[in-house]
N, C-alpha and C positions, 0 to 999 in steps of 0.2 A: 632373567632367571630363573630361570626352569630346574638348579637343584633343591631341593628339600633339607639338606644342608645347611647350618652355617656356610656365607659366603667366606673362601681360602682369599684370603688380597696379603699379594707378595707385594714388595718394591723391590725397585731392580734401583743398583748404585751406578753406576761408571766411577773406579776408580786409580785414576792417571794426576801423578801429580797432586795431589786435599791430606796429606800426609797428617799435617798441622792441625786442620778440622773434620775429615772422618768421625771418629769418635765420639766429635760430641753431634754430627748429623744422624749417628745413627741412638742416639742415648738420646733424641726428640720425640723417634718415632713411637704414639703409640699403638695400646693393650689392640686397635684392630685390626692390629697389619700380623697374621702370621710366619712370614720364612720374611726374609732381605736377603736379599745376593748381593757380596760385596765385587762387582766386576773392577779385579787387579790387571789390565790393558794392557802389560810385561812394563806395570810403572817401571820408571828407575827411583826411587820414593818405596820402589817397596811399600806399600801401603797395603796392598795385602795382610804379607804379612803382620803388618802393626796390627791388627785387626787382629788375625788367628791369635796373636802375641795376648793383645790386653782387650780383644770386648771377651766380657762375656755372657753376652746375647744371645743364649742356647737357640731363637731362632735363626742367628748369620750365617750363612754363608760364606766363605767364601772362593772362589773362583780364580784360578789366574792363566791369562792369556798366555800364551809361546812368544806372540809376536806382538805389536801394538797393532788391534783394527783398526783405533781409532770407534770417537763417540760412538754411530752408530753401528758394529763390530762389535760393541760391546756391551750395547741395550739386547743386540740377538741375542746373545749369547744367555744376558741374566732370563727374558724372552723362553727359551728353550728352555733352559733348568725349572722356568714358575711352567712350563707346559709336562714338564716331564714326571715335574710331583704334586699333581692337583690341584693349580692353582686355578682358581677361576678370573683372576684380574692382578694383573702386573703395573704399577703404578711405576715408575722413573724420575728421579728426582738425581741433582747432579749431586757431586762428595762434596766438596769449599764451600754447603753453609745458604747458598744464596737463595733457594726452596725450601720455606720454610714448610715440612711436616704438619705441621696441624693444618694445614686447610687438602691433605688426603685425602680427609671426609670428604668436600666439598668434589673433591677431583671422581670419586666411587658414585657419587648416592648417582644418576643421572644413567649410570650403567647399572645398578641393583634395583632402578625400580623399571630396566627395558626406555630408558629414554634414549640410548645414546651408547657404539660401541667404543667410544674414541673420546675424550677426550682428553686437554691443554686451557694450557694454561694462555690466557688475555691479562695483556701489560698498560693496554689504551684503554680498561673500560672504567677505571676510575682517575680522571684529569687531570687528578695534584696527584698523585705520588709518580707522576712521570716530571715533575721540580729533576729528578730524584739517577733522568735518563739523558747521559750527554744532549746533545741539539743534536752532534752527526749525527751517534745513534739512532735518534729515533728519524730521522731522515733517510735515511740506510734501509731502516726498518717499515717505511710505510713505503718505499722501490720494492724489498723484497713481499711486505701484505699484497700490493696490485699481481708480480711478478706469477705467487703463489696464486692466487684467483686462475691467473689463468691457465697456468697450466695440472691444478686437480682441480676443476673446481666443483670448490667450495666455494662459493663468493658471500656467504656469511659471514667466516675467518676473519680475524686478526690478530697478525703481532707470526705469523707462521716459526717463524726461529725461536717462541717460545719452546724449549727444552721438557717442560714439567708437563707431563702426562701419565694417563693410567688408558690400557684396554683391556678389552674383553681377553679371555686368553683363546675361545671359539675360535676369533677373529684372529690376531697374533697365530693363530695355528694355520691360519691360510695366509697367510704375506712370505713373499717369495726374496725371503729371506740371504739368501746368499747372492740377491740381486737389486741390496737398498743400499744405495749411494753412505761406503762408513763415515764418509765423515764433515766436509763443512757444511752438505746440501744432504742431509739428513732428515731434520726439520720438514722440511721440503715437501720430499720422496716422497715420503712417510704416507703424509695429504694425499703427491697423487698415486701409488697403490693402497691408498684405504681406499680410494675413487672407484677405482677397477671394483676394487668389494665390491663396491654399495655400500661400504658402511657410513654409517651416524654418525656425524665428528659434532659435537658439543666447547663451546671456551667458554672454558672458566674461569671468570673474573678475579684478579689478584694484581695487588701492589707490585710493580719493580722494585727492583732491591740493587 
């Protein structure tokens, strides 16, 4: 990080059918974060409206998409808002409570230290925690990991479908946002696009949940 000011950290939360969890997720986000972008992906449960009505955190900005774009489209909308507002790093977590906000510091540290442009979670680092993950999902993730290594070129990464990520906003600025897969292959496509930018990607150990 070359800027002299304190780094401005943003959190992007795609919101789709997370009405019962989203407020608790926001409440657990620490003071290190400057802005929180809740991207209502045309949610039928009006998750964004709930946040506007009941969340008093001044860091929160609700972005309502006119049509459902999928998780990738929602994240890109959050990235664009973070870039426009001058954020330095954008951390993406889900709104369903399965990604512990306490990990945010671990995700941004390598980026702040200049050791990474993009960080992502790795649930395979601690083998004991994998007992919580169904065996079929483990096997599927292993297969996807190999396919992702082939397509992205990041041979030392694991758990490519993990959606807990952080990105330097200067790198996000150069992503072809309209071309990135908006739905099921979003995380893997992100790795492919990052490799074309020669971005440094680092895995962050986290427990499976």
